[in-house]
N, C-alpha and C positions, 0 to 999 in steps of 0.2 A: 324559581319564582323570584320576583323583584324584592326590593328592600322596603324599609319603613320610611315614609315621608313625614317629617315633623314640621309643622307650620305654626309659628308663634312670633308675634312682633317683638317679644322680649328675647334678646340674644342669649342672655344668661340661662333662661329656662330651656330654650331649644337645645343649647349646647349641653346642659346638664342631662336632659333626657337622652340625648344622643350618646353621651359617655356611658350612661347606665346601660343602654341597650347594646352598645358595642361590647361592653364587659360581659354581657350575657350571650354573645355570639351572633347578634343581629348586625346587619349592615343598614346604614341610615343615609338619608339625604335631608337637607335643611332648606327651609324657605322662611323669609321674614315678612313677605307681603303676598297679597292674593295673586298678583301677576307672576311672581316667582313660583308660587305654588302651582298655578295652572301650566306654566312652562315646564315644570318638572314632570307633571302628569302627562303632558303631551309628548315629552321625550321618552318616557317609559312608564307604563302603568305600575304603581307600587303594589306591594303585597298587602299593605295596611297603611292607614293615615292616622296621625295624631294631629288634631286640628283645634286651634284656639277659636273661640267665638268672636272676640273683638280683635280686629287687626287694624292698627293705626296706619294712616297714610296708604290705605288700600282702596281699590275700586269696589271690592266685594268683601262682605263680612263672612264669618265662618258658615252661617246658615246658607248664604248664596253659593258658596263653594260646595257645601254638602249636597244641595239640590242638583248642582251641575254634575258632580261626580256620580251621584246615584242614578242620574239620567243616562250618562254615557258609559259608566263602569259600575253596574249595579252589584257586582260580586266583591268589590273592594270594601272591607270593613273599615269604618271610621270611628275613632274614639275621640270624643269631644272633651277638651279641658276648659274649665271655666272658673272665674273668680267668684268669691262669695257674693251672693246677691243675684247671681245669674242662673240660679237653679231652675227657675220656671222656664227660662229660655232653653236650658240644657235638656229639660224633659221634653220640650217641644221638638228639639233636634232628634230625640229618640224616635218620635212619631214620624219624622221626616226620613228615617232610615238609618240614623247613627246606631252603632253597635252598643255604645255605653258612654257615660260621661264620668269624668273625675274632677273633683273640686280642688282648686288651688287654695293653700299650698298642699300638694299631694303627698301621699305616703308612697315611698318607693316600692314596698312590697305589694301594695294594692295595685299600683301601676303595672307591675310585672305580671301579676295574676290576670288582670284584664287583657293585657296584650297577648299573653299566651293563649287565653281562651278565644280571643278574637282571631288569632292566627290559626288556631285549630278549627274554628268555624269556617274560615276561608278555605282551609285545606279540605274540609269535609264537603263543602259545596263543589269545589273543583273535582273532587273524587266522584261525587254523585253524578256530575255531568259526564265525566269520562266513562263511568260504569254504564250510564244510560246509553251512551253512544255505542259502547262495545267495540269489538274489532270486526273489521270486514263487513260492511253494511250490505254486501250483495246478497240477494236471495235467489240468484241464478243457479239452477241445477244443471250440471254438465255431465252427460254420459249417455250411453246407448246399450250397455250390457244388460243381460237378463236380470242380474241382481239389482242394477240401478232402476230398471223399469218397474220391478216389483216394489222397490222403495217408493218411487214417485207415485205409483198407483195408490199405495197406502196413505201417503201424505195428502193426495188429492181428496181422499174420502173423508178426511177430518178437517179440511180447511173451513168449511161452512158451519161447523158445529162449534159449541163452546166447551166441548169435552176436554178434560185434562189429558195431556199426552206425555208419556214417558219415553224418551229416546235413549236407546242403549247402543253401545258400540265402543270400540277402542278409541283412545285419544288420537285426535287428528283426522278422524274419519269424515267429519263434516256434520256433526250433530247440530251445531249452531246454525249452519246454512239451512239445514232441514227445518229448524224452528222458524227461521226468518221466512222461509218459503211458505210455511203454514200461515204466518201472520200476513204476508204480502198478498195472499190469495183469499183472505178471510174478510168477513164484514167489519173487521176492526183494522183494516189496512191503513186507514187514515189516522188512527190513534197511535199512541206511543208503543214502541217495542223496547223494553227495558231489560238489560242483561244484569243478572246478579252472579258475579264470579265468586262462587262459594269458597273456592280454594285460595283466592287472593286477598280476601278481606280478613283483617286481623280478628280473631274470635271475640276479643273483648270489645270490638267496635261494630260487630255484625248487627246488633239490634239498632244502634244509632243510624247506621247506614240504611237499613231496611225501613225502619219506622219513623225516622226523623227525630227532631229534638225541639222541645219547648224550653226557653230559658227566661223565665219570669217575664219582665216587661220588655225584653230585648228582641222579641220576635220569634219566628218559627223557621226552622230549617227543615224543608221537606225531605223525606226519605225516598228510597227507590220505589216502594209500593205506592206511595202517593203520586210519584211522577208517572207511574204506569196506569193510573186510574183511567178506565175506559178502554184500555188496550191490553197488551200481553206482557206478562212478566216471565222471563226465562231464567230458571234456576240452573245455571251451568254447574255440572258436577255436584249434584245435590248431596251426595254422600259425605262431602267435606264440610257440611254445615254443622255447627256445634249442636249437641243434644238439646241444650236449653233453648236455643233458637228454634229448633225443630218443633218443640211443643207449642211455641207461640205462632209459628207459621201454620200449624195444624188448626189453631183457633181462628186464624184469619180465614182459612179455607172454609171453615164451618160458618163463621159469622159475617165474613166479608167486611170486617172492620177491625180496628186496632187502636192502641194508644201510642202517641209519640213518647219518647223517653223524656221524663220530667213533666209530662202533661197529664191532665185528668180527663179531657174530652175524648170521645170516641170519634175516629175518622172513618167515614164510610167510603168504601171503594168498590168498583166493579172491575174485576180482573179475570182474564183467562190465563191459566197457568200451564206452561210447558216446562218440563224439567228434563235433565239428561244425566247420565252416569256411565262411567266405564268400569264400574265395579259390580260385583254380584251382591245386590241389595238383600236378598234373602239370607245370605251368609252374614252380612253386616248386622241384620236383625238378630240372628242367633248369637252373635258376638256382643250384642248390646250397644252397638255404635249407631244404630239407626232405628227410629221408632216405627213399629209395625203398622200402627194406624195411619201414620203419615204416608207410608209406602202405598197402602191400599187407596188412600185419597188421591195420590198423584198418579198411580199406575192404572188409570181408567182405560186408556188406549195405549198399550205398549207397542212400540215400533222399533225394530232393529235396524240400525244403520250399518251397512256392510263395510268391512275393511277394504283397503285397496287391493289386498290379496284376492278378495272375492270378486273383484271387478277389474281385472287386469286389462280387459279389452278397452276400458275407458282411459287408460293411462295416456296414450297419444293425444286424445281429445282434451284431457285436462292440461297436459303440458303445453299444448298450443294455446289454450285459453290463458294460462299463466304468462306465456310469452307476450300475448296481446295486452294483458293488464299491466305487466311490468313496463311495457313500451308506453302506454298511455299515462301511467302514474309516475314513472321515474325517468322516462325518456331513454330507456335501455334499448339496444338494437332489436329490431323486429326481424327475427331470423326464423327459418323453417327447420324442421327436424329431418335430418337425413334418415334413410331407411335403417341403417345400422344403429343409429341412436334410438329410433323408435323400438326396434327389437330388443336392444339392451335394457331400455327403461322398463319394458314389459317383463323382463326376466330378473330384474334386480329385486332384492329384499327391501320391503318398505315397512319396517316396524313403526315408523311415525306416520304412516298412511298419507292422506292427501296433503296434510300440512308439510310433511317431509318432502314430497314431490315438488310442492311450490317452492320450498327453500332451495332445492337442488337446481331448479330451473333458474331462479334468481341468481344463484351463485355462478352458474355457467354464463349467464348473460353479462355479469359484472366482470368475471375473471377470464372468460374465454375470448376467442377471436371475435372481432367486431363485425365481420362480414361473412357471407356464405352460410351454408347450412350447418346446423349443429351436428357434429360427428360423434361417434361413440367414444373416441379417444378423449373428448373434452369432458366426459361424464366422470364423476368421482369414482375412484377405485376400479375404473374400467381397464386400467393397465397394471393392476396390482400384481406384484411378483417380479416386475422388471425384466420380463423375457424379451428376446430379440423380436423384431417385427416379423410376423408370419409364424411365430411359435406361441404355444401356450405352456404355462407352467402347471404340471400335474399336481393334484393334491397328494399328500403323502401316502394315504391309504391306496389310492389308485395306482401309484407308481410301484407298489410292492406286489401287485397281483399278476398272474399269468395273463398273456394277451387276450385269450378267449374270455376270461372272467372280467377283465378290465373293460373290454369292448362291450360286453353285455351290460355291465353296470353303467357305463357311459351312455349307451343307447337308451337304457331305461330312464335315467335322470334327464337326459336331453329331451326325450319325447314327453315325459311328464311335464317338464317346464313349458314346452311348446303347446301342449294341449290345454294346460291351465291358462297360458297366455291368451289363447283364443277362446276362452270360456267354454271349453269342452267341445267346440265345433270341429268334428273330424275332417270335414271337407276342407276348411281353411287351413287346418294343420297340415293335411296331406299336400296341399298346394305349396305351402311354405317350405316344407322339408323336401319336396321334390319326389314324392311317392304317389302311386296310385292309391285311391281310397281303400280298395280291397287289400292291397299289399300292406298298408298301414294297419288295418284291422288284424291281419295275420301276425304282423310283427308285435303289436301290442299284446295279443293273446299269448304269444310265445314268451314274452317278457313278464307276464303276470300283471299287466296294467289294465285296470277296469275304470270305467267312468260312471258317475252317478249324479243324480240331481241334488243340489245343495244351494241354499240361499238364493233361489231364483235362477240358478244357472247350473251348468254341469262342471264337475271337477273330476280330475283323474287321480288315482292312487294305486299303490302296489298291493295286489291281493296277497294276503298272508298265506303261509304254507298250511295253516289250519283251516282255511276257508274251503 
């Protein structure tokens, strides 16, 4: 963020203030007239302004500058400094949007306290805007697998209601996109969608960020709940919210109103609440880190968002979507996926789920070849082991087995991978591996591989000896 702009027609005063602030670690710019001040603002928006009311030999006085800055840069806090006898004018400046005023001759400690608080207010406002915007504004759902279709069907059923939804699933699976999809297709679509990143907000600042702040006669800083009024508030990773804040959120859910930090008046809000977690909340309740009553208030409609492992069929579609978005947003090459790259992506491990896939695609587009189809050799870890072309490096355990056992183990793992890659579809698996469907069935039976329904699709596993 920018520095502090000090505007005063008395050179000694502006230089004194500047020296004090520099000693405290701030950077400063100086202006002696209104023209110099406006030129400095046009060159770069400051983080904060210290502004004298009376400016000799200037076209504008401090009040004129204040009005102009608040019109064009409303988030810049302005501290007014004024001589004795100008207190009424200074108070009027507060009503025009100034953060505070300090009377000359000023006390250095008082000056520093006001500046620190003003800078903190500015930071809070910027943070609220950033949190409100959230990451990835898309509400587009991409996929065609059975697990994806089940998810989308469940989301469609809750879009038109005001019921509270709890989205569960591993990190990176797309819970926020699911929440945005609900909002975009609801009767609140034109109202705000505000994200509360429970894990990223410092616990001691959580209530100020959520509920806002009242600071005497200096005005009101809206919190995220007030920003979301009429729309949707999305509590991302709700399990990371401090216990003390949980009890206050519970009260908001019951009363639909709250008090700002430092305030006495009740703020009425109309909110739809969607929350998400990658943790086992019943276990968190047993451990005393999550309030049971809040869980029951939030978990009205539970919806599970599947991992990428459960929807491997969607990986090529998602990868192609990310290629297009990287091309539009960053100008990265618009490349296609070669067949070997599609196959490898579907068989790789994805502990980071959809988010990890997006990162891999972006990395390949940045570091890979600029033209032609994306090949398997460009994907991370695809050539791990450093074997010669045309050869594979055997895992240690496999290399120690007799040929018959090694071949059986390889065939079992290979077919498990392919069946899960195609969502349990035996016909598509048989076509890819080059076998007749009936022959594949016999092979799977001989290897002890069975398929079953899970998470809206079919998955394969090895039948235990006890079965």
